[in-house]
Residue frames as a rotation matrix with the C-alpha (Angstrom) as fourth column:
UNK 1
-0.522 -0.267 -0.810 176.39
-0.235 -0.868 0.438 107.70
-0.820 0.418 0.390 145.36
UNK 2
0.358 0.766 0.533 173.91
0.471 0.344 -0.812 107.99
-0.806 0.542 -0.238 142.52
UNK 3
-0.771 -0.583 0.256 174.80
0.480 -0.267 0.836 108.64
-0.419 0.767 0.486 138.90
UNK 4
-0.315 0.659 -0.683 172.82
-0.540 -0.716 -0.442 111.26
-0.781 0.230 0.581 137.04
UNK 5
0.364 0.607 0.706 170.43
0.133 0.716 -0.685 109.55
-0.922 0.343 0.180 134.66
UNK 6
0.967 0.084 -0.242 171.61
-0.212 -0.264 -0.941 111.21
-0.143 0.961 -0.238 131.42
UNK 7
0.142 -0.984 -0.106 175.24
-0.988 -0.133 -0.081 110.28
0.065 0.116 -0.991 132.15
UNK 8
0.164 -0.036 0.986 174.55
-0.482 0.869 0.112 106.61
-0.861 -0.493 0.125 132.82
UNK 9
-0.863 -0.460 -0.210 175.74
-0.446 0.497 0.745 103.90
-0.239 0.736 -0.634 130.51
UNK 10
-0.012 0.893 -0.449 172.99
-0.926 0.159 0.342 102.20
0.377 0.420 0.825 128.52
UNK 11
-0.233 -0.136 -0.963 174.18
0.019 0.989 -0.144 98.99
0.972 -0.052 -0.228 130.19
UNK 12
-0.992 -0.091 -0.093 173.17
0.099 -0.062 -0.993 100.32
0.084 -0.994 0.071 133.59
UNK 13
-0.135 0.979 -0.150 169.70
0.907 0.184 0.380 100.01
0.399 -0.085 -0.913 135.03
UNK 14
-0.397 -0.040 0.917 168.45
0.053 -0.998 -0.020 103.57
0.916 0.041 0.398 135.53
UNK 15
0.649 0.731 0.211 166.58
-0.196 -0.107 0.975 102.65
0.735 -0.674 0.074 138.69
UNK 16
0.974 -0.214 -0.070 169.29
0.152 0.398 0.905 100.94
-0.166 -0.892 0.420 140.72
UNK 17
0.498 -0.842 -0.206 172.55
-0.860 -0.510 0.004 101.72
-0.109 0.176 -0.978 138.97
UNK 18
-0.020 -0.473 0.881 173.21
-0.262 0.853 0.452 98.01
-0.965 -0.222 -0.140 138.46
UNK 19
-0.842 -0.311 -0.441 174.10
-0.498 0.131 0.857 96.34
-0.208 0.941 -0.265 135.19
UNK 20
0.269 0.958 -0.099 171.11
-0.908 0.218 -0.358 95.06
-0.321 0.186 0.929 133.28
UNK 21
0.173 -0.127 0.977 170.82
0.044 0.992 0.121 91.45
-0.984 0.022 0.177 132.25
UNK 22
-0.857 -0.482 -0.183 172.15
-0.197 -0.022 0.980 90.54
-0.476 0.876 -0.076 128.82
UNK 23
-0.053 0.896 -0.441 169.36
-0.955 -0.175 -0.240 90.60
-0.293 0.408 0.865 126.22
UNK 24
-0.517 -0.021 0.856 167.90
0.003 1.000 0.026 87.20
-0.856 0.016 -0.517 125.53
UNK 25
-0.889 0.272 -0.368 166.66
-0.390 -0.029 0.920 86.11
0.239 0.962 0.132 122.17
UNK 26
-0.231 0.890 0.394 162.94
-0.763 0.085 -0.640 85.62
-0.603 -0.448 0.660 122.36
UNK 27
-0.349 0.232 0.908 161.15
0.344 0.933 -0.106 82.58
-0.872 0.275 -0.406 121.06
UNK 28
0.727 0.677 -0.114 159.41
0.199 -0.367 -0.909 84.86
-0.657 0.638 -0.402 118.57
UNK 29
0.394 -0.672 -0.627 162.76
-0.832 -0.551 0.067 86.04
-0.391 0.495 -0.776 117.14
UNK 30
-0.598 -0.659 0.456 164.19
-0.444 0.746 0.496 82.51
-0.667 0.095 -0.739 116.90
UNK 31
-0.010 0.693 0.721 161.02
0.494 0.631 -0.599 81.20
-0.870 0.350 -0.349 115.24
UNK 32
0.819 0.312 -0.481 161.03
-0.179 -0.657 -0.732 84.09
-0.545 0.686 -0.482 112.75
UNK 33
-0.031 -0.918 -0.396 164.67
-0.912 -0.136 0.386 83.41
-0.408 0.374 -0.833 111.84
UNK 34
-0.619 -0.196 0.761 164.07
-0.059 0.977 0.203 79.66
-0.783 0.081 -0.617 111.42
UNK 35
0.340 0.818 0.464 160.97
0.544 0.232 -0.807 80.08
-0.768 0.526 -0.366 109.26
UNK 36
0.710 -0.148 -0.689 162.67
-0.497 -0.799 -0.340 82.87
-0.500 0.583 -0.640 107.31
UNK 37
-0.379 -0.925 -0.016 165.66
-0.726 0.286 0.626 80.62
-0.574 0.249 -0.780 106.63
UNK 38
-0.316 0.357 0.879 163.36
0.386 0.895 -0.225 77.84
-0.867 0.268 -0.421 105.39
UNK 39
0.724 0.686 0.068 161.72
0.361 -0.293 -0.885 80.20
-0.587 0.666 -0.460 102.91
UNK 40
0.391 -0.679 -0.621 165.02
-0.789 -0.595 0.154 81.70
-0.474 0.430 -0.768 101.76
UNK 41
-0.598 -0.632 0.493 166.34
-0.351 0.760 0.548 78.17
-0.721 0.154 -0.676 101.15
UNK 42
-0.070 0.662 0.746 163.20
0.605 0.623 -0.496 76.97
-0.793 0.416 -0.444 99.38
UNK 43
0.819 0.392 -0.419 162.97
-0.024 -0.706 -0.707 80.13
-0.573 0.590 -0.569 97.29
UNK 44
0.039 -0.900 -0.434 166.63
-0.818 -0.278 0.503 79.91
-0.574 0.336 -0.747 96.28
UNK 45
-0.580 -0.208 0.788 166.22
0.110 0.938 0.328 76.30
-0.807 0.277 -0.521 95.13
UNK 46
0.325 0.807 0.493 163.26
0.703 0.143 -0.696 77.30
-0.632 0.573 -0.521 92.96
UNK 47
0.763 -0.083 -0.642 164.89
-0.327 -0.905 -0.271 80.49
-0.558 0.416 -0.718 91.65
UNK 48
-0.285 -0.952 0.116 167.92
-0.432 0.235 0.870 78.45
-0.856 0.198 -0.479 90.56
UNK 49
-0.978 0.017 0.209 165.81
0.183 0.555 0.812 76.47
-0.102 0.832 -0.546 88.07
UNK 50
-0.515 0.831 -0.211 162.52
-0.554 -0.510 -0.658 78.30
-0.654 -0.222 0.723 87.34
UNK 51
-0.283 0.424 -0.860 161.67
-0.856 0.292 0.426 76.09
0.432 0.857 0.281 84.36
UNK 52
-0.744 -0.001 -0.668 161.75
0.205 0.951 -0.230 72.99
0.636 -0.308 -0.707 86.57
UNK 53
-0.858 0.456 -0.237 159.63
0.143 -0.231 -0.962 74.85
-0.493 -0.860 0.133 89.13
UNK 54
-0.402 0.733 -0.549 157.16
-0.894 -0.443 0.064 75.77
-0.196 0.517 0.834 86.36
UNK 55
-0.427 0.195 -0.883 156.90
-0.367 0.855 0.366 72.06
0.827 0.481 -0.293 85.61
UNK 56
-0.895 0.092 -0.436 156.26
0.423 0.483 -0.766 71.36
0.140 -0.871 -0.472 89.29
UNK 57
-0.660 0.700 -0.271 153.48
-0.429 -0.648 -0.629 73.98
-0.617 -0.299 0.728 89.26
UNK 58
-0.327 0.519 -0.790 152.03
-0.899 0.088 0.429 72.41
0.292 0.850 0.437 86.10
UNK 59
-0.824 -0.062 -0.563 151.94
0.005 0.993 -0.118 68.98
0.567 -0.100 -0.818 87.79
UNK 60
-0.831 0.551 -0.069 149.16
0.056 -0.041 -0.998 70.22
-0.553 -0.833 0.003 90.08
UNK 61
-0.705 0.542 0.458 146.87
0.633 0.190 0.750 70.77
0.320 0.819 -0.477 87.04
UNK 62
0.116 0.762 -0.637 145.25
0.865 -0.393 -0.313 73.92
-0.489 -0.514 -0.705 88.43
UNK 63
0.289 -0.093 -0.953 146.84
-0.193 -0.980 0.037 76.68
-0.938 0.174 -0.301 86.30
UNK 64
0.989 -0.019 0.143 147.49
0.145 0.174 -0.974 77.13
-0.006 0.985 0.175 82.60
UNK 65
0.319 -0.946 0.061 151.13
0.948 0.319 -0.023 76.85
0.002 0.065 0.998 81.52
UNK 66
0.020 -0.322 0.946 151.41
0.437 -0.848 -0.298 80.58
0.899 0.420 0.124 80.70
UNK 67
0.659 0.263 0.705 150.44
-0.464 -0.596 0.656 81.56
0.593 -0.759 -0.270 84.25
UNK 68
0.945 -0.315 -0.084 152.51
0.288 0.687 0.667 78.78
-0.152 -0.655 0.740 85.81
UNK 69
0.171 -0.936 0.308 155.68
0.908 0.029 -0.417 79.92
0.381 0.352 0.855 84.05
UNK 70
0.120 -0.074 0.990 155.11
-0.076 -0.995 -0.065 83.50
0.990 -0.068 -0.125 85.20
UNK 71
0.881 0.257 0.397 154.60
-0.408 -0.010 0.913 82.34
0.239 -0.966 0.096 88.78
UNK 72
0.758 -0.635 -0.146 157.73
0.651 0.747 0.132 80.19
0.025 -0.195 0.981 88.56
UNK 73
-0.147 -0.830 0.538 159.80
0.663 -0.486 -0.569 83.30
0.734 0.273 0.622 87.91
UNK 74
0.002 0.248 0.969 158.01
-0.356 -0.905 0.233 85.47
0.935 -0.345 0.087 90.51
UNK 75
0.845 0.535 -0.004 157.16
-0.187 0.301 0.935 83.27
0.501 -0.789 0.355 93.53
UNK 76
0.399 -0.734 -0.550 160.70
0.837 0.537 -0.109 82.16
0.375 -0.417 0.828 94.45
UNK 77
-0.574 -0.633 0.520 161.84
0.399 -0.770 -0.498 85.77
0.716 -0.079 0.694 94.73
UNK 78
0.197 0.719 0.667 158.78
-0.503 -0.509 0.698 86.64
0.841 -0.473 0.261 96.81
UNK 79
0.871 0.079 -0.485 159.64
0.295 0.705 0.645 83.75
0.393 -0.704 0.591 99.14
UNK 80
-0.078 -0.983 -0.167 163.26
0.880 0.011 -0.475 84.90
0.469 -0.184 0.864 99.39
UNK 81
-0.512 -0.094 0.854 162.30
-0.053 -0.989 -0.140 88.52
0.857 -0.117 0.501 100.13
UNK 82
0.536 0.770 0.346 159.68
-0.470 -0.067 0.880 87.50
0.701 -0.635 0.326 102.69
UNK 83
0.678 -0.372 -0.634 162.14
0.622 0.750 0.225 85.09
0.392 -0.547 0.740 104.32
UNK 84
-0.445 -0.875 0.191 164.73
0.664 -0.465 -0.585 87.87
0.601 -0.134 0.788 104.57
UNK 85
-0.165 0.475 0.864 162.08
-0.410 -0.830 0.378 90.17
0.897 -0.292 0.332 106.03
UNK 86
0.855 0.454 -0.252 161.36
-0.004 0.492 0.871 87.57
0.519 -0.743 0.422 108.73
UNK 87
0.290 -0.835 -0.467 165.05
0.890 0.415 -0.190 87.22
0.353 -0.361 0.863 109.51
UNK 88
-0.652 -0.640 0.406 165.84
0.507 -0.767 -0.395 90.94
0.564 -0.052 0.824 109.64
UNK 89
-0.372 0.599 -0.709 162.57
0.778 -0.216 -0.590 92.10
-0.507 -0.771 -0.385 111.16
UNK 90
-0.824 0.055 -0.564 162.09
-0.276 -0.908 0.314 94.69
-0.495 0.415 0.764 108.43
UNK 91
-0.274 0.841 -0.466 158.44
-0.938 -0.126 0.324 94.58
0.214 0.526 0.823 107.31
UNK 92
-0.969 -0.213 0.125 158.09
-0.241 0.924 -0.297 91.33
-0.052 -0.318 -0.947 109.25
UNK 93
-0.402 0.879 0.256 154.30
-0.071 0.248 -0.966 91.48
-0.913 -0.407 -0.037 109.64
UNK 94
0.313 0.439 -0.842 153.74
-0.877 -0.206 -0.434 91.97
-0.364 0.875 0.320 105.94
UNK 95
-0.507 -0.599 -0.621 156.02
-0.763 0.646 0.000 89.00
0.401 0.473 -0.784 105.26
UNK 96
-0.882 0.250 0.399 154.12
-0.099 0.730 -0.676 86.89
-0.460 -0.636 -0.620 107.79
UNK 97
0.077 0.978 -0.193 150.84
-0.447 -0.139 -0.884 87.79
-0.891 0.154 0.426 106.04
UNK 98
0.214 -0.053 -0.975 152.14
-0.975 0.043 -0.216 86.96
0.054 0.998 -0.043 102.56
UNK 99
-0.740 -0.592 -0.320 153.81
-0.575 0.803 -0.158 83.70
0.350 0.067 -0.934 103.62
UNK 100
-0.640 0.599 0.482 150.74
-0.186 0.487 -0.853 82.58
-0.746 -0.636 -0.200 105.58
UNK 101
0.372 0.801 -0.470 148.58
-0.672 -0.116 -0.731 83.12
-0.640 0.588 0.495 102.49
UNK 102
-0.045 -0.475 -0.879 151.07
-0.936 0.328 -0.130 81.23
0.350 0.816 -0.459 100.30
UNK 103
-0.932 -0.327 0.158 151.23
-0.363 0.843 -0.397 78.28
-0.003 -0.427 -0.904 102.71
UNK 104
-0.263 0.916 0.303 147.42
-0.278 0.228 -0.933 78.09
-0.924 -0.329 0.195 103.00
UNK 105
0.455 0.392 -0.799 147.07
-0.854 -0.063 -0.517 78.14
-0.253 0.918 0.306 99.21
UNK 106
-0.395 -0.692 -0.605 149.76
-0.807 0.576 -0.131 75.48
0.439 0.436 -0.785 98.82
UNK 107
-0.850 0.146 0.506 148.14
-0.247 0.738 -0.628 73.23
-0.465 -0.659 -0.591 101.43
UNK 108
0.145 0.989 -0.037 144.76
-0.436 0.030 -0.899 73.57
-0.888 0.147 0.436 99.70
UNK 109
0.375 -0.059 -0.925 146.21
-0.923 0.070 -0.379 72.84
0.087 0.996 -0.028 96.25
UNK 110
-0.704 -0.696 -0.140 148.21
-0.666 0.716 -0.210 69.87
0.246 -0.055 -0.968 97.59
UNK 111
-0.602 0.565 0.564 145.16
-0.177 0.594 -0.785 68.34
-0.778 -0.573 -0.258 99.26
UNK 112
0.428 0.784 -0.450 143.09
-0.628 -0.101 -0.772 68.93
-0.650 0.613 0.449 96.10
UNK 113
-0.026 -0.520 -0.854 145.74
-0.937 0.310 -0.160 67.18
0.348 0.796 -0.495 93.99
UNK 114
-0.909 -0.334 0.251 145.89
-0.411 0.820 -0.399 64.24
-0.073 -0.466 -0.882 96.40
UNK 115
-0.199 0.924 0.327 142.09
-0.285 0.265 -0.921 63.90
-0.938 -0.276 0.210 96.43
UNK 116
0.594 0.407 -0.694 142.10
-0.746 -0.044 -0.664 63.83
-0.301 0.912 0.277 92.59
UNK 117
0.833 -0.276 0.479 144.72
0.255 0.961 0.111 61.07
-0.491 0.029 0.871 92.71
UNK 118
0.758 -0.624 0.191 147.56
-0.057 -0.355 -0.933 63.20
0.650 0.696 -0.304 91.34
UNK 119
0.628 -0.651 -0.427 150.89
0.740 0.330 0.586 62.16
-0.241 -0.684 0.688 92.84
UNK 120
0.825 -0.243 0.510 152.74
0.053 -0.866 -0.498 65.48
0.563 0.438 -0.701 93.04
UNK 121
0.031 -0.860 -0.510 156.33
0.998 0.000 0.059 66.19
-0.051 -0.511 0.858 93.94
UNK 122
0.849 0.455 -0.270 156.05
0.460 -0.887 -0.047 69.82
-0.261 -0.085 -0.962 94.95
UNK 123
0.272 -0.828 0.491 159.76
0.747 -0.140 -0.650 70.55
0.606 0.543 0.581 94.45
UNK 124
0.915 0.200 0.349 159.76
-0.014 -0.851 0.525 72.97
0.402 -0.486 -0.776 97.37
UNK 125
0.650 -0.695 0.308 162.94
-0.550 -0.150 0.821 71.69
-0.524 -0.703 -0.480 98.98
UNK 126
-0.019 -0.702 -0.712 164.68
-0.986 0.132 -0.104 70.11
0.166 0.700 -0.695 96.03
UNK 127
-0.014 -0.061 -0.998 165.87
-0.291 0.955 -0.054 66.52
0.956 0.290 -0.031 96.27
UNK 128
-0.853 -0.376 0.361 165.99
-0.422 0.090 -0.902 66.66
0.307 -0.922 -0.236 100.08
UNK 129
-0.474 0.752 0.458 162.28
-0.542 0.161 -0.825 65.84
-0.694 -0.640 0.331 100.38
UNK 130
-0.347 0.338 -0.875 161.57
-0.886 0.187 0.423 63.91
0.307 0.922 0.235 97.17
UNK 131
-0.695 -0.003 -0.719 161.35
0.009 1.000 -0.012 60.55
0.719 -0.015 -0.695 98.96
UNK 132
-0.924 0.368 0.108 158.96
-0.158 -0.109 -0.981 61.80
-0.349 -0.923 0.159 101.66
UNK 133
-0.531 0.813 0.237 155.36
0.837 0.461 0.294 60.62
0.130 0.355 -0.926 101.44
UNK 134
-0.184 0.568 0.802 152.48
0.285 -0.750 0.596 63.09
0.940 0.339 -0.024 101.11
UNK 135
0.739 0.513 -0.436 151.69
0.531 -0.047 0.846 62.94
0.414 -0.857 -0.308 104.84
UNK 136
0.039 -0.808 -0.588 155.19
0.919 -0.202 0.339 64.19
-0.393 -0.553 0.735 105.70
UNK 137
-0.706 -0.225 0.672 154.95
0.561 -0.756 0.337 67.03
0.432 0.615 0.660 103.17
UNK 138
0.229 0.896 0.381 151.64
0.257 -0.433 0.864 67.99
0.939 -0.100 -0.329 104.69
UNK 139
0.633 -0.063 -0.772 153.08
0.774 0.071 0.629 67.80
0.015 -0.996 0.093 108.23
UNK 140
-0.496 -0.861 -0.110 155.91
0.846 -0.508 0.164 70.15
-0.197 -0.011 0.980 107.23
UNK 141
-0.540 0.360 0.761 153.43
0.328 -0.742 0.584 72.56
0.775 0.565 0.283 105.64
UNK 142
0.581 0.811 -0.067 151.18
0.344 -0.170 0.923 72.56
0.738 -0.559 -0.378 108.71
UNK 143
0.266 -0.578 -0.772 154.21
0.935 -0.039 0.352 73.08
-0.234 -0.815 0.530 110.98
UNK 144
-0.782 -0.521 0.342 155.20
0.605 -0.766 0.216 76.12
0.149 0.376 0.915 108.91
UNK 145
-0.127 0.832 0.540 151.60
0.203 -0.511 0.835 77.37
0.971 0.216 -0.104 109.03
UNK 146
0.660 0.349 -0.665 151.47
0.682 0.091 0.725 76.92
0.314 -0.933 -0.178 112.82
UNK 147
-0.228 -0.840 -0.493 154.73
0.919 -0.353 0.177 78.86
-0.323 -0.413 0.852 113.21
UNK 148
-0.782 -0.018 0.623 153.51
0.376 -0.811 0.448 81.66
0.498 0.584 0.641 110.96
UNK 149
0.284 0.946 0.155 150.20
0.292 -0.239 0.926 81.87
0.913 -0.218 -0.344 112.82
UNK 150
0.446 -0.205 -0.871 152.08
0.893 0.030 0.450 82.00
-0.066 -0.978 0.196 116.12
UNK 151
-0.682 -0.732 -0.019 154.22
0.720 -0.675 0.160 84.86
-0.130 0.095 0.987 114.77
UNK 152
-0.443 0.604 0.662 151.06
0.254 -0.624 0.739 86.63
0.860 0.496 0.123 113.62
UNK 153
0.611 0.726 -0.314 149.34
0.474 -0.018 0.880 86.30
0.634 -0.687 -0.355 117.00
UNK 154
0.203 -0.624 -0.755 152.46
0.931 -0.116 0.346 87.20
-0.304 -0.773 0.557 119.00
UNK 155
-0.766 -0.524 0.372 153.13
0.630 -0.726 0.275 90.15
0.126 0.445 0.887 116.72
UNK 156
-0.096 0.810 0.578 149.59
0.290 -0.533 0.795 91.47
0.952 0.244 -0.184 116.98
UNK 157
0.680 0.304 -0.667 149.93
0.702 -0.007 0.712 91.52
0.212 -0.953 -0.218 120.76
UNK 158
-0.057 -0.822 -0.567 153.17
0.854 -0.334 0.399 93.49
-0.517 -0.462 0.721 120.70
UNK 159
-0.628 -0.138 0.766 152.18
0.634 -0.661 0.401 96.05
0.451 0.738 0.503 118.05
UNK 160
-0.845 0.365 -0.390 150.58
0.034 -0.692 -0.721 99.27
-0.533 -0.623 0.572 119.26
UNK 161
-0.175 0.888 0.424 146.90
0.931 0.289 -0.221 99.59
-0.319 0.356 -0.878 118.48
UNK 162
-0.827 0.022 0.562 145.58
0.292 -0.837 0.463 102.42
0.480 0.547 0.686 116.31
UNK 163
-0.711 0.585 -0.390 143.06
0.306 -0.242 -0.921 104.62
-0.633 -0.774 -0.007 118.10
């Protein structure tokens, strides 16, 4: 006996009348949530003390103090909003674009500071990463960049193309 299609439960497979498999979380979803949580955490730490974060920005010696203090009040909230967008999926691809740009800029500025002999504590993750050497900070940054690039590539494959 076959059930009429419009009366079937959404949990039934319309072709065979059998229950569908439970939805599985995709790797893309899990990665987006993990990276989003990292940015929400890092942004919250910086938003908690923007003056300290302004000092961390100033330690790189690439921006004047007036611009650094403005960024210290703006960037943490951008990180938090983009992290939440990754977690919820709302405007995820815009968040991936913004966060990728931020990570690339941060990697470039960190390498430039290291080449100039400036020992910088970025302050990104509070006291949890203060004791880590520069190579570990760079490894974390490149891991975040790799995850964001993977999300970008995977997302571009699943989005419909404009004609």
